[in-house]
C-alpha positions in Angstrom: -10.1 7.4 -2.0 -12.8 5.4 -3.8 -14.3 8.6 -5.5 -11.0 10.4 -6.2 -10.8 11.7 -9.7 -7.5 13.0 -11.3 -9.2 15.4 -13.7 -6.2 15.4 -16.1 -3.8 16.0 -13.3 0.0 15.3 -13.8 2.4 13.0 -12.0 5.7 11.4 -12.6 7.2 7.9 -12.4 9.8 8.5 -9.7 13.4 8.1 -10.8 15.5 11.2 -11.4 19.2 11.7 -12.2 19.9 14.5 -9.7 22.3 14.3 -6.7 21.2 17.5 -5.0 18.2 16.2 -2.9 16.9 19.6 -1.9 17.0 20.9 -5.5 15.1 18.0 -7.0 12.5 17.9 -4.3 11.8 21.7 -4.8 11.7 21.2 -8.5 9.2 18.3 -8.4 6.8 20.2 -6.0 7.0 23.3 -8.2 6.7 21.7 -11.6 4.4 18.8 -10.7 2.1 20.4 -8.2 -0.9 18.1 -8.8 0.3 14.6 -7.8 4.0 14.8 -7.1 6.0 11.6 -6.4 9.0 11.4 -4.1 12.1 11.0 -6.2 14.2 7.9 -6.4 17.7 9.2 -7.1 19.3 6.4 -9.1 22.7 8.0 -9.0 22.8 6.8 -5.4 23.2 3.0 -5.4 21.0 2.4 -2.3 18.1 4.2 -4.1 18.1 2.2 -7.3 14.7 0.5 -7.9 15.7 -3.1 -7.0 18.2 -2.3 -4.2 15.8 0.0 -2.4 13.4 -2.8 -1.6 15.7 -5.7 -0.7 16.2 -4.6 3.0 14.6 -7.1 5.3 14.5 -10.1 3.0 15.8 -13.3 4.6 18.9 -14.8 2.9 19.9 -11.6 1.0 23.6 -11.6 0.3 26.2 -9.7 -1.8 29.3 -11.3 -3.1 31.7 -9.7 -5.6 29.0 -7.1 -6.6 26.3 -9.7 -7.1 23.2 -9.6 -4.9 21.2 -12.8 -4.5 19.2 -15.0 -2.0 21.3 -17.7 -0.4 18.6 -20.1 0.4 21.1 -23.0 1.0 23.0 -21.2 3.7 23.0 -22.9 7.1 21.4 -19.8 8.8 18.7 -19.3 6.1 16.0 -21.3 8.0 16.6 -19.2 11.1 16.3 -16.0 9.0 13.1 -17.3 7.4 11.5 -18.1 10.8 12.4 -14.6 12.0 10.9 -13.1 8.9 7.6 -14.9 9.3 7.5 -14.1 13.1 7.9 -10.4 12.3 5.3 -10.6 9.5 2.7 -12.3 11.8 3.2 -10.0 14.8 2.6 -7.0 12.5 -0.5 -8.6 10.9 -1.8 -9.4 14.4 -1.2 -5.9 15.6 1.4 -6.9 18.2 4.3 -5.0 16.6 4.4 -1.6 15.0 5.0 -1.6 11.3 6.7 1.8 11.5 9.8 0.4 13.3 9.9 -3.0 11.6 12.2 -4.5 9.0 9.7 -3.5 6.3 10.6 0.2 6.3 13.2 2.1 4.3 16.6 2.4 6.0 18.6 5.6 6.5 20.4 5.2 3.2 17.7 3.6 1.0 15.2 6.1 2.4 17.3 9.2 2.6 15.6 11.1 -0.2 12.2 9.7 0.9 12.5 11.1 4.4 13.8 14.4 3.2 10.8 14.7 0.9 8.4 14.0 3.8 10.2 16.6 6.0 9.9 19.2 3.2 6.2 18.6 2.8 5.5 18.9 6.5 7.4 22.2 6.6 5.8 23.7 3.6 2.3 22.1 3.4 1.7 22.7 -0.3 -1.8 22.4 -1.8 -1.6 19.0 -3.6 -4.3 16.8 -5.1 -2.5 13.6 -3.9 0.9 12.1 -3.2 2.4 9.3 -5.3 4.8 6.7 -4.0 6.3 3.6 -5.7 7.8 0.2 -5.0 9.2 -2.4 -7.3 6.4 -4.8 -8.4 6.4 -8.5 -7.3 6.7 -9.9 -10.8 9.8 -7.7 -11.5 11.5 -8.5 -8.2 10.8 -12.2 -8.4 12.0 -12.5 -12.0 15.1 -10.3 -11.5 16.4 -11.4 -8.1 18.0 -14.8 -8.2 19.3 -17.5 -5.9 23.0 -18.5 -5.6 22.6 -20.9 -8.5 21.3 -18.1 -10.7 17.6 -19.3 -10.7 15.0 -16.6 -10.6 13.0 -16.6 -7.3 9.7 -16.9 -9.1 10.4 -20.6 -9.6 10.7 -21.2 -5.8 7.3 -21.3 -4.3 8.6 -20.6 -0.8 10.5 -17.5 -1.9 7.5 -16.3 -3.9 5.5 -16.2 -0.7 8.3 -14.4 1.1 8.7 -11.7 -1.5 5.0 -11.0 -1.9 4.5 -10.6 1.9 7.7 -8.5 2.0 6.5 -6.1 -0.7 2.9 -6.0 0.8 4.2 -4.7 4.1 6.8 -2.4 2.4 3.9 -0.9 0.5 1.8 -0.4 3.7 4.8 1.1 5.5 5.3 3.7 2.7 1.6 4.5 2.5 1.4 5.2 6.3 4.4 7.6 6.0 3.0 9.4 3.0 -0.5 9.7 4.5 1.0 11.3 7.6 1.5 14.4 5.4 -2.2 14.8 5.1 -2.9 14.0 1.5 -4.6 11.2 -0.4 -2.0 8.6 -1.5 -1.4 6.6 -4.7 1.1 3.8 -4.7 2.5 2.4 -8.0 4.0 -1.0 -8.5 6.8 -0.6 -11.0 6.7 -3.6 -13.2 9.1 -3.2 -16.2 9.6 -7.0 -16.3 5.9 -7.5 -17.3 7.0 -6.3 -20.8 8.5 -9.7 -21.1 5.5 -11.7 -19.9 4.5 -14.3 -22.5 8.0 -14.4 -24.1 10.2 -17.5 -24.2 12.0 -16.2 -21.1 8.9 -16.7 -19.0 7.0 -19.3 -21.0 6.3 -21.5 -18.0 4.9 -18.7 -15.8 1.1 -18.6 -15.9 -1.2 -15.6 -16.1 -2.9 -16.9 -12.9 0.3 -16.7 -10.9 1.1 -13.2 -12.1 -2.4 -12.0 -11.2 -2.1 -13.6 -7.8 1.2 -11.8 -7.2 -0.3 -8.5 -8.2 -3.6 -8.9 -6.4 -2.0 -9.7 -3.0 0.1 -6.6 -3.0 -2.8 -4.5 -4.4 -5.0 -5.8 -1.6 -2.4 -4.6 1.0 -2.3 -1.2 -0.7 -6.1 -0.9 -0.5 -6.1 -2.1 3.1 -3.7 0.8 3.9 -6.1 3.3 2.4 -4.4 4.1 -0.9 -5.1 3.7 -4.6 -3.0 1.1 -6.4 -1.4 1.7 -9.7 1.0 -0.2 -11.9 3.6 1.3 -14.3 4.8 -0.8 -17.3 7.2 1.0 -19.6 6.6 -1.1 -22.7 4.0 -3.3 -24.3 2.5 -6.3 -22.3 -0.6 -8.5 -22.1 -2.8 -5.6 -21.1 -5.8 -8.0 -20.6 -3.9 -9.4 -17.6 -3.2 -6.0 -16.2 -6.9 -4.9 -16.5 -7.8 -7.9 -14.5 -5.1 -7.5 -11.8 -7.2 -5.4 -9.4 -5.3 -2.1 -9.9 -7.1 1.2 -9.8 -4.6 3.0 -12.2 -2.7 1.7 -15.3 0.3 3.7 -16.3 2.1 3.0 -19.6 4.2 4.5 -22.3 1.4 6.0 -24.4 3.8 7.9 -26.6 5.2 4.7 -28.1 2.6 2.0 -27.3 -0.8 3.6 -27.6 -1.8 1.5 -30.6 -0.9 -1.7 -28.8 -2.9 -0.6 -25.7 -5.9 0.3 -27.8 -6.2 -3.2 -29.1 -7.7 -3.9 -25.6 -10.6 -1.5 -26.1 -13.1 -4.1 -24.8 -11.2 -4.2 -21.5 -10.4 -0.4 -21.4 -14.1 0.7 -21.7 -15.4 -1.3 -18.6 -12.3 -0.3 -16.7 -13.2 3.4 -17.2 -17.0 2.7 -16.6 -16.1 1.2 -13.3 -14.4 4.4 -12.2 -10.7 3.4 -12.7 -7.9 5.6 -14.1 -5.4 5.5 -16.8 -2.1 7.5 -16.5 -1.0 8.2 -20.0 2.8 8.4 -20.4 2.9 10.9 -23.2 6.3 12.6 -22.7 9.0 10.4 -24.2 12.0 9.6 -22.0 13.7 6.9 -24.0 15.2 9.3 -26.5 16.2 12.9 -25.5 16.2 14.0 -29.2 12.6 12.8 -29.6 11.6 14.6 -26.4 13.2 17.9 -27.5 11.3 17.8 -30.8 8.0 17.7 -29.1 6.0 20.6 -27.6 3.1 20.5 -25.1 0.7 21.2 -28.0 2.1 18.6 -30.3 1.8 16.0 -27.5 -1.8 17.1 -26.7 -2.7 16.9 -30.4 -1.2 13.4 -30.6 -3.2 12.2 -27.6 -6.5 13.8 -28.7 -6.1 12.2 -32.2 -5.3 8.7 -30.8 -8.0 8.7 -28.1 -10.8 9.0 -30.6 -10.5 5.3 -31.2 -11.5 4.6 -27.6 -14.3 7.1 -27.3 -17.9 5.8 -27.3 -21.3 7.4 -26.6 -21.2 6.1 -23.0 -17.4 6.7 -22.5 -17.0 10.2 -23.8 -13.8 12.2 -24.2 -14.7 14.3 -21.2 -15.2 11.2 -19.0 -11.9 9.7 -20.1 -10.1 13.0 -19.4 -11.8 13.2 -15.9 -10.3 9.7 -15.2 -6.9 10.4 -16.7 -3.5 11.3 -15.3 -0.6 12.5 -17.6 3.0 11.5 -16.9 6.3 10.9 -18.6 6.5 7.6 -20.5 9.0 6.2 -17.9 11.4 7.4 -15.2 14.0 10.0 -15.9 16.9 8.4 -14.0 18.9 7.7 -17.2 18.6 11.2 -18.6 20.8 14.3 -17.9 19.5 16.7 -15.3 18.5 19.3 -17.9 16.7 16.7 -20.0 14.8 15.4 -17.0 13.8 18.9 -16.0 12.5 19.5 -19.5 10.4 16.3 -19.3 8.8 17.6 -16.1 8.1 21.0 -17.7 6.5 19.3 -20.7 4.4 17.1 -18.4 3.1 20.2 -16.5 2.3 22.2 -19.6 0.6 19.2 -21.2 -1.6 18.9 -18.1 -2.7 22.5 -18.5 -3.8 21.9 -22.1 -5.6 18.7 -21.3 -7.5 20.3 -18.4 -8.7 23.0 -20.8 -10.7 20.2 -22.7 -12.6 19.2 -19.6 
């Protein structure tokens, strides 16, 4: 996929509020026909962003509604050894990844599997398929041990989580590629919005880059493009250096913050990489309802002028652009989420007319 260009195609972040799986799958493939993503239906607890990727981790426990890693349990060492044995046999080609602990289960993957079945039955003409997993920084800073310490402060568990997510990513890519389309896999990293704050003051940029680069390398090894989605402001210089092919962010609310990194953005584009501009606001339904496809297009075209140069023209930026909602739609009503998808589709048509 090295030479794949989006050409102002549209995609979405993943989470949707629906409970009717068939309805939402048909909706996505009809309204986002360029680069659709399989929907994470957050109304089903097993499909929530964090929960969906915990299966297979050693030491994972749930007590009184709290999920954590019990690294002090007597059986933890045995679980850890079994995890590394499974990881190594897959890496050495001795065990099939498809049937391993690193896949989605029947409940966490119910919508994912139905999405794949629907694609194989209908064979729509798509530019690519998008998948998503929780990013390593977000999982490591959100999931905690029994003593309520974030896993990112435990070197052993950092290694486990990164290897776990790397194979989760490869498993998903293989399943998506079986449908016959190019694949893009996003790392959803909402916690990176807090990087550099007092909450994470002791976490170095080098560590964050290492986490991202290891999972990105696994995505590339599996033959997919790697993207990252961050739904607020962050240290964009770190993200530009993380090895990802695609940066997706809330361009409706944070364009000006992103534009401060112009000196990183321009070589990123010159090297053939992609920005997915989250131009349809999902944080406030009233704001979204006030916008039209043309008003969103005008806003983006006005703002992008500060990033255009003689060598990085508007046409070139558009050729290397995707357009998406600013974040997932899981917290919206079904009707609002459907309006977000329609705005995304219509915005894409307008932007492609400028190519």
